[in-house]
C-alpha positions in Angstrom: 171.9 80.9 120.5 171.9 84.6 119.5 172.7 83.7 115.9 169.7 81.4 115.8 167.4 84.1 117.1 168.7 86.7 114.7 168.2 84.2 111.8 164.5 83.7 112.8 163.9 87.4 113.0 165.5 87.9 109.6 163.4 85.2 108.1 160.2 86.8 109.5 161.2 90.2 108.2 161.7 88.8 104.7 158.2 87.1 104.8 156.6 90.4 105.9 158.5 92.3 103.2 157.3 89.9 100.5 153.7 90.4 101.6 154.2 94.2 101.5 155.6 94.0 98.0 152.6 92.0 96.8 150.0 94.6 97.9 151.3 97.6 99.7 147.8 98.4 101.2 147.4 94.9 102.8 149.4 93.6 105.6 147.7 90.1 105.8 146.5 89.5 102.2 143.7 91.1 100.3 140.7 90.1 98.2 138.2 92.2 96.4 134.5 91.6 96.9 133.0 89.5 94.2 129.4 88.7 93.3 128.1 85.2 93.3 125.7 83.9 90.5 122.1 85.1 90.5 119.6 82.7 91.9 116.7 81.5 89.8 113.7 83.8 89.6 111.2 83.1 92.4 107.7 82.0 91.8 105.3 84.9 91.0 103.9 86.4 94.2 100.3 86.1 92.9 98.6 83.1 91.3 96.6 85.4 89.1 96.7 89.0 88.2 99.9 91.2 88.5 102.6 90.1 90.9 106.3 90.2 91.4 109.2 87.7 91.2 112.6 88.2 92.6 116.1 86.9 92.5 119.2 87.5 94.6 122.9 87.0 94.6 125.4 86.9 97.4 128.9 88.2 97.7 132.3 86.8 98.6 133.2 89.6 101.0 136.4 91.5 100.5 139.3 90.8 102.8 141.7 93.3 104.1 141.9 96.5 102.0 140.2 94.8 99.0 137.6 96.7 97.0 133.9 96.8 98.1 131.2 95.3 96.0 129.1 97.8 94.1 125.8 96.8 92.5 122.5 95.2 93.4 122.1 92.0 95.4 118.3 91.8 94.7 116.3 92.2 91.5 112.5 92.4 91.0 110.4 92.1 87.9 106.6 92.1 87.2 104.9 88.8 86.4 101.4 87.6 85.6 100.5 83.9 85.3 96.9 84.4 84.2 94.1 87.0 84.6 92.1 86.6 87.8 88.5 85.4 87.5 86.0 88.3 87.7 82.5 87.4 88.9 79.4 88.9 87.4 78.3 91.9 89.4 74.6 92.8 89.9 72.7 95.7 91.5 70.6 95.1 94.7 67.1 93.8 94.2 64.3 96.3 93.5 61.3 96.5 95.7 58.5 93.9 95.0 56.0 95.0 92.4 52.3 95.3 93.2 50.3 92.1 92.9 49.0 91.7 89.3 45.4 91.1 90.5 43.3 91.7 93.6 41.7 88.3 93.7 42.3 84.8 92.2 45.9 84.0 91.2 48.4 86.9 91.2 52.1 87.3 91.0 54.5 90.0 92.2 58.0 90.5 90.9 61.3 92.1 91.7 64.3 92.7 89.4 68.0 93.6 89.5 70.4 94.7 86.7 73.8 93.4 85.6 76.6 95.8 86.4 79.4 93.8 84.8 79.7 90.5 83.1 81.8 87.6 84.4 85.2 87.3 82.8 88.2 84.8 82.9 86.1 82.0 84.4 84.4 84.1 87.1 81.0 83.2 88.6 78.2 83.8 86.1 75.3 86.2 86.8 72.6 85.0 89.1 68.9 85.3 88.1 68.0 88.9 87.4 64.3 88.5 88.2 62.1 86.7 90.8 58.4 86.1 90.9 56.2 84.8 93.7 52.5 84.2 94.2 50.6 86.9 96.1 48.2 86.1 98.9 45.0 87.4 97.6 41.4 86.3 98.2 39.5 84.1 95.8 37.4 86.0 93.3 33.6 86.1 94.1 31.3 84.1 91.9 29.0 86.3 89.8 25.3 86.0 90.7 23.7 83.2 88.7 27.0 81.5 87.7 28.2 78.3 89.2 31.5 78.4 91.0 34.3 76.6 89.2 35.4 73.4 90.8 38.3 73.7 93.1 41.7 73.1 91.5 42.9 69.6 92.4 46.2 69.2 94.0 48.7 67.8 91.6 50.1 64.6 93.0 52.9 62.7 91.2 52.3 59.0 91.0 55.1 57.1 89.4 54.1 54.5 86.8 55.2 51.0 87.5 58.0 49.8 85.4 57.0 47.3 82.7 57.8 43.7 83.4 60.8 42.4 81.4 59.9 40.2 78.5 61.7 37.3 77.0 60.8 38.3 73.5 63.7 39.4 71.3 
């Protein structure tokens, strides 16, 4: 029984010796760290304008006294799919002008200016001026003149459609 036990011990010592000869720094096998393949680049972080895209790679970690991985596991680069739409920009409205007359029909107006034009499909400029009627009294009729007839209201009356004919 002692001979059997001593043969087992010898066998184990030989196995350990072989491992020691293979890599003297490792007692249970070694493996250096290795990088895996890079992933595909990610989608751009912005749908328009300047953005970033990234890619990564993993590692097969070292085992035992193997060498560490040195290098990047993440990369970034700039990307731009399209320019962003830029809307037209205008100044605030000016104050309303004075009414153009003191009686009868008169208009007043306000304006604004374009600061920058629309670009890359941005919203176009809105109107740069507005006019409205002023509330002013009717003009007096000069002595001896007849007053003009009142202005009739404009009423839209649609015309009836012509009846279909059988003539070619």
